[in-house]
C-alpha positions, 0 to 999 in steps of 0.5 A: 814313612811316619814312625809308629810310636805306639807301645805294644799292648800286653794282655793281663794274665789270670792264673789258675791251676791246670789239671782237674778243674772245679766249679769255683775257679771256673766261676772265679775266672768268669767273674774276673773277665766281666771286669774292664781290667781283666776283660781281655786277660789271658787265662794261664793254667799252671801249677808252676809258681814261677809262671804264676808269679808273672800273672796279674791275678791268681785264683785257686792256686799258689797257697796265698790269700793276699788281696793287695797282690791279687792272690786268691787261694784258699787251700793253705793251712790256717785259711778260715776266711768267710764272707763276713770276715772279708766283707763285714760291711756287706755280710753283716754277720749273716755268713760266718760258717762257710769258708770261702773258695776261690769263687767266694774270694773273688766275689767278696773282693769284686762282687759289687763291680761284677754285679754292676757290670752285668746289670749295665750290659742290660742297659740298666743302672743299679743304685748302691742300695740295690747292689748291696742287697743283690750282693747278699742275695747272689751269694746266698743262693748261688756262690755260697753253695760252691764255696761250701762244696769245694771246701767239703763243708757238711750241709747240716750242723746239729740238725740245722742246714748250714747252706742250700744246694740250689744248682748242682753246678759242681757235679755238672762241671766235674763231668766236663773234665776228661774221663780217665779212660778216654783214649783221645781226650779233648784239650783240657783248656778248651774244656775249662772254657766250656766250664766257664761258659756253663757256670757263667751263664747260670751266674748271670741268670741268677744276677738278672733274676735277682735284679729284675724279679727278686728285688722289685718284690721288696716294695710289695712286701714292705707295703703289705707289712706297713698296711697290715692293720688295715687288714685286721686290727691285730696286725697279725695278717698281711695281704700281698696284692701281687704274688711275688717272692716274698719270704726273704724280704719279709724276714728282713723287713720284719727285723728292720721294723723290729716286729719279729714274730708279730705276723702270723699269716699271709694272704695272696691271690692265686691267678691260675686258680682265680682264688685266694691262698692263706699261708702260715708265716714260716719260722724261717724262709725255707721252712714248712714249720709255721708260727701258727698253722691253720686250724687242726680240724681242717687239715687234709679236708677239701671243698664242701667238707672243709667249708662245713667243718670250718663254717666258712663259705667257699673253702677249697682246701687245707693242706694236710700239715696246715701250712697253707689253705685256699678259699674262692674269696679274699674274705673267706681266706681272711676268715680262715686266718682269723679262726686259726689264730683264735684256735691257736690262742685257745690251745695256748691258754 
């Protein structure tokens, strides 16, 4: 009989704590299992330091942050790491105020590889520039929320938001834990697997949406900014030939071109209403406060009443706050922007 000289295969181990589980370690474990090195790893849930010492990587427990030894806890005294302190090459001073949880620590260490694996599973190959941009996008709209909530960071400081709530995943994961008065609770490890699946599915959706929808919009926005003087010689109005998720790209490109604050209005086609919209550029992506609002005399008016007051044909509406309005034609929407710019200049003078 031929001898079998193959060495036994030992699975790697991902360690995390047992007991009540949270969103951050569920995401951390899910992300790790996307990587080739940990795809077949066993998840060991324990607070026994001797058990954890035998794990290849440990998240959210153990009292240590040591990337060289793959220890990723954030509960220890004096821990103040942010995405910018761990990955300054990618964060570029954009994320200084939110301490990282185990999810953020794993994302900071392995995020580029994790994103690449998700995209490759969909039979696409991302460029390094795409991955760098996607890294920031996914942290901003998904991971940062989990970091902030797990660390108990207030949403507002001096009236300004420090982060956004986009998913409420933390609350949904919390509800998966056994209830205190359940006489026959489901196995805790099985419930943790459910939490990983819930968090992971949403994480993958955000990554793919960023890659397939958000990132391609950058070229549309950049071209609209580059062509702005073809719209009007002032360069204060851009036209989006495709309505897309434009705001984050807009501010990034504006900063890149060193023209911050120059552009005041954005025009785009509304396919559903077969009409055009004119929107004031906000002071930041998620704000309704604009650099210049639509004419104050138009606000809250619609259709013929608006057209008569504005002396512009085919007006549809002007929002009561003046941040957006509509016209049946591109020319009409452009005229609404131009008259609003003139009125704003008169008010300043």
